[in-house]
N, C-alpha and C positions, 0 to 999 in steps of 0.2 A: 808073693805074686810072681816070683821068678825073674823080676827085673828091678832096676834101681828106681824106687818110687819117687825119689827126689827129682829125677830127670824126666818123669812123665810129663808130656806137653799138655798144657792147659791154655787154650787160646794160642798165643804166640810165644809163650815162655814156659820153662820147666816149673814144676810145682814149687820147688825150693825158692825160686825167684819171687813167686807170689807171696810166700811166707815172709821173706826178707822185706819185701816192699811194705807189707802190713806192719811189721815191727818198726821200720824206719818212719812210716807215715804216722805211727802212734807216738813217735818221739822217743823211742828206746835208743839211748845214746851209744850203747856198746853191745854189738851183736857178735857172738862167737858161733860159727858154723862148725859143728863136729862131723867129720867124715870118717869112714872106715879106712883101713889100710890100703884099700884099692879105690879110694875116693877121688882120684885125679880128675875124673870127668865132672864130679860135683864141684870140686874146687874151681875148675875152669868155668863152670856155669855161673859161679857167684863172684868171679874175679872183678867185675865192674861195680860191685856194691861195697859200701863202707863196712866191711866185716873182717873179722880175723878168722882164718881157717885153722882148725886144730885137728890133728889126726889121732883117732882112737886106735891104738895099735893092739888092743885086746883081741884075742882070737874069737871070742863069743860076740863082741860088740853089743853087749847088753846096754839098755838105756842108762842104768846107773854108771856103767863104765864111761859112757859118753858124757854124762854130767860131770863126773870126776875130771875127765879130760878138759872139758870146757871151763870148769872152775879154775884150773891151773893157768888158763890163759886170760882171766879177767883181771882188771885193774883192782887195786886194793880199796878204792873208794866206793865200790858198788854196795848199796845197802840191801839189794834183793836180787834174786835171779829168777827170771821168767823161763821156765822150761817149755819151749814151743817146738812142736813136732812138724817136720816137713810134710807129713801126710795129712795135715789139717789146713789146706790152703784157702778154705773159705772163711776162716776167722777174720772178722772185720777190725780195722784199726780202732774204731770207737770202743769195741770190747776190751782191747788191750789197754787203751787209755783209762777205761773205768777200773780195771784191775790195778793199774799203777796209782791211780787216785786213791783207791781204797788202801793201798800199801802206805801212802803218805799219812793217811788217817789212823791206820792200825799197823804200824811198822813191824810188830812181832807176829802178825797173822800169816798163816799159810792160806793163800786165797785160791779157791777152786771154782771155776765158772760152772753153772748148772743150767742146762736147757731142758725144759719139760721133764724135770725130775732126774735127768741123767747127768752125772758128773762128766766134765769135759776137759779140754786143754785149750790154751796153755795154763799151767799152774804156776803161781808166783810164790816163791819161798823167800823168807828173810835170809840174808846171807849167813847169819850165825846158824840157822837151822840146816840149810843145804850143805854147809861145810861139814856137817856130821855124816854125810853120805860115805865118807871113808870107812866108817865103822858099821855101816848097814849094807846088806846085800842089794836092796832095791829101794825105790822111792816109796812104795806102799808101806814098808816097814818103818821108814823114816816118818811118814805121815802118821802112822799108828802110834808111834812113840810120842808124838806131839799133837795128839788129837784135840787137846784143849785149845790149841792155837788155830784150828781149822775153821775157816769161814767159807761156807758155801754161798756163792753169790749168784742169784738167779739172773740170767741174761736172755735177751730176745734173739740172740745170735745162734742159730742152729749150726753154724760152722764149728762151734766148739765141740760138738759131738759127732761131726761127720768126718770120717777119715777114709783112707784108701787102703783097706786091707785085702780086698779082693777086686777082681776086674770089674764087677758090677758097680762097685763104689766109685772106681775111676771113671767109668762111663757116665754115671750120674753127674759127677763133677765136670767132666769134659763138656757135657751138654749144658750145664749152667754157665760155664765160662764162654761157651759158644753163643749162648743167648744174651751175652753181655751182662749177666747177673743183674 
């Protein structure tokens, strides 16, 4: 898009703030926000939230690199990792809670929300599985290696499949936030 998507304003806050608020409202106890090497503005935008900011110093800033960076900043007692993307600000707290509940029931499952047949985000990985990202170039390969553990979970939340990849996506989201969702 040519701009920092995390800082795009939705209502009165940047997109990343809405995402963090969803995680906190869902009861996610430890949130690590991974920013790029020039992520000072994003770090400043999340400074008032109960999060740890980690800097991905990789030149490419691929998602797998960000996951590796985030993992290095998690406490040892975490049983799972929820990979939540800052360009999915419409995900609802109840959706995140349902993924976490399913993790408690099936702690070895990779849990992927599905809306109207489309896979979405956030994806929940058992800690032991996501730790293998060091030997895989991306999350797709990691998931493929553990396909027997994948649980596709139908959700009524279209926010899991709505992201901000182009300006039209952002405008749709801005309109929803402006309408009070």
